[in-house]
Kinemage of the C-alpha trace (Angstrom):
@kinemage 1
@onewidth
@group {chain A} dominant
@subgroup {mainchain}
@vectorlist {calphas} color= white
{ca unk a 1} P 0.000 0.000 0.000
{ca unk a 2} L 1.442 3.371 -0.960
{ca unk a 3} L 1.570 6.188 1.558
{ca unk a 4} L -1.237 8.757 1.568
{ca unk a 5} L -0.713 11.854 -0.576
{ca unk a 6} L -2.329 15.215 -0.096
{ca unk a 7} L -3.086 17.870 -2.714
{ca unk a 8} L -2.715 21.543 -1.827
{ca unk a 9} L -5.540 23.763 -3.093
{ca unk a 10} L -4.489 27.408 -3.229
{ca unk a 11} L -7.351 29.710 -4.249
{ca unk a 12} L -6.144 32.559 -6.444
{ca unk a 13} L -8.651 34.915 -8.073
{ca unk a 14} L -8.437 36.346 -11.603
{ca unk a 15} L -10.830 38.627 -13.491
{ca unk a 16} L -11.566 36.175 -16.337
{ca unk a 17} L -10.440 32.874 -17.889
{ca unk a 18} L -7.559 34.292 -19.994
{ca unk a 19} L -6.213 36.151 -16.948
{ca unk a 20} L -6.619 33.001 -14.854
{ca unk a 21} L -4.694 30.925 -17.391
{ca unk a 22} L -1.866 33.501 -17.501
{ca unk a 23} L -1.699 33.663 -13.717
{ca unk a 24} L -1.735 29.868 -13.406
{ca unk a 25} L 1.153 29.602 -15.909
{ca unk a 26} L 3.146 32.215 -13.986
{ca unk a 27} L 2.559 30.531 -10.613
{ca unk a 28} L 3.371 27.080 -11.980
{ca unk a 29} L 6.595 28.264 -13.597
{ca unk a 30} L 7.606 30.212 -10.478
{ca unk a 31} L 7.181 27.099 -8.316
{ca unk a 32} L 8.423 24.637 -10.945
{ca unk a 33} L 11.757 24.185 -9.179
{ca unk a 34} L 9.962 22.279 -6.400
{ca unk a 35} L 9.848 18.535 -7.133
{ca unk a 36} L 6.428 18.304 -5.464
{ca unk a 37} L 4.827 20.624 -8.042
{ca unk a 38} L 3.067 18.787 -10.889
{ca unk a 39} L 2.787 21.593 -13.420
{ca unk a 40} L 1.059 19.394 -15.960
{ca unk a 41} L -1.935 19.014 -13.663
{ca unk a 42} L -2.604 22.755 -13.417
{ca unk a 43} L -6.218 23.741 -14.139
{ca unk a 44} L -8.382 26.872 -13.862
{ca unk a 45} L -12.110 26.977 -13.098
{ca unk a 46} L -14.821 29.552 -12.533
{ca unk a 47} L -15.437 30.194 -8.847
{ca unk a 48} L -19.048 28.991 -9.060
{ca unk a 49} L -18.288 26.039 -11.389
{ca unk a 50} L -15.190 24.447 -9.888
{ca unk a 51} L -16.076 21.064 -11.347
{ca unk a 52} L -15.514 22.465 -14.866
{ca unk a 53} L -11.757 22.774 -15.211
{ca unk a 54} L -9.698 24.271 -18.018
{ca unk a 55} L -6.274 22.673 -18.506
{ca unk a 56} L -3.396 25.178 -18.539
{ca unk a 57} L -0.662 23.040 -20.130
{ca unk a 58} L -0.747 20.426 -22.909
{ca unk a 59} L 1.317 17.913 -20.873
{ca unk a 60} L 1.403 15.266 -23.654
{ca unk a 61} L 4.121 12.668 -23.218
{ca unk a 62} L 7.053 13.296 -25.594
{ca unk a 63} L 9.962 11.105 -26.654
{ca unk a 64} L 12.425 10.496 -23.847
{ca unk a 65} L 9.734 10.721 -21.157
{ca unk a 66} L 9.485 14.516 -21.284
{ca unk a 67} L 6.134 16.325 -21.200
{ca unk a 68} L 4.975 19.107 -23.512
{ca unk a 69} L 4.984 22.401 -21.560
{ca unk a 70} L 3.056 24.361 -24.213
{ca unk a 71} L -0.448 25.712 -23.526
{ca unk a 72} L -3.380 23.282 -23.709
{ca unk a 73} L -4.932 23.097 -27.206
{ca unk a 74} L -1.839 24.675 -28.787
{ca unk a 75} L -1.322 24.728 -32.546
{ca unk a 76} L 1.523 22.778 -34.095
{ca unk a 77} L 3.733 20.048 -32.738
{ca unk a 78} L 4.411 19.445 -29.069
{ca unk a 79} L 7.858 20.549 -27.883
{ca unk a 80} L 9.610 22.635 -25.248
{ca unk a 81} L 9.600 26.122 -26.824
{ca unk a 82} L 12.043 28.908 -26.125
{ca unk a 83} L 10.828 31.698 -23.897
{ca unk a 84} L 10.850 35.207 -25.408
{ca unk a 85} L 14.040 35.882 -23.414
{ca unk a 86} L 15.787 33.044 -25.266
{ca unk a 87} L 15.908 30.973 -22.077
{ca unk a 88} L 14.851 27.342 -22.525
{ca unk a 89} L 11.514 26.550 -20.912
{ca unk a 90} L 12.085 23.315 -19.033
{ca unk a 91} L 8.957 23.080 -16.864
{ca unk a 92} L 9.738 19.499 -15.953
{ca unk a 93} L 11.328 18.768 -19.327
{ca unk a 94} L 14.959 18.253 -20.190
{ca unk a 95} L 16.519 20.465 -22.843
{ca unk a 96} L 16.998 18.460 -26.067
{ca unk a 97} L 20.592 17.957 -27.108
């Protein structure tokens, strides 16, 4: 039997869905250095409809066991894109060599 796990629910309020998705991405990336953070499981919901969740990240499994860190429902192929700063976005993914 595996040990019990607990999920932390941290209510954060945004004005609308696009703002909520942006805020969720920022929070997930800011805390991504913590091994306990599962960025791929990040969702956003309306306050009065918390059972209807909108996925923030694609999180599809890529070659080599990496996960796609691009937004959910993105266009094009899954990969780990460069950030506008030129820094590699690794959100749980290794940089390809």
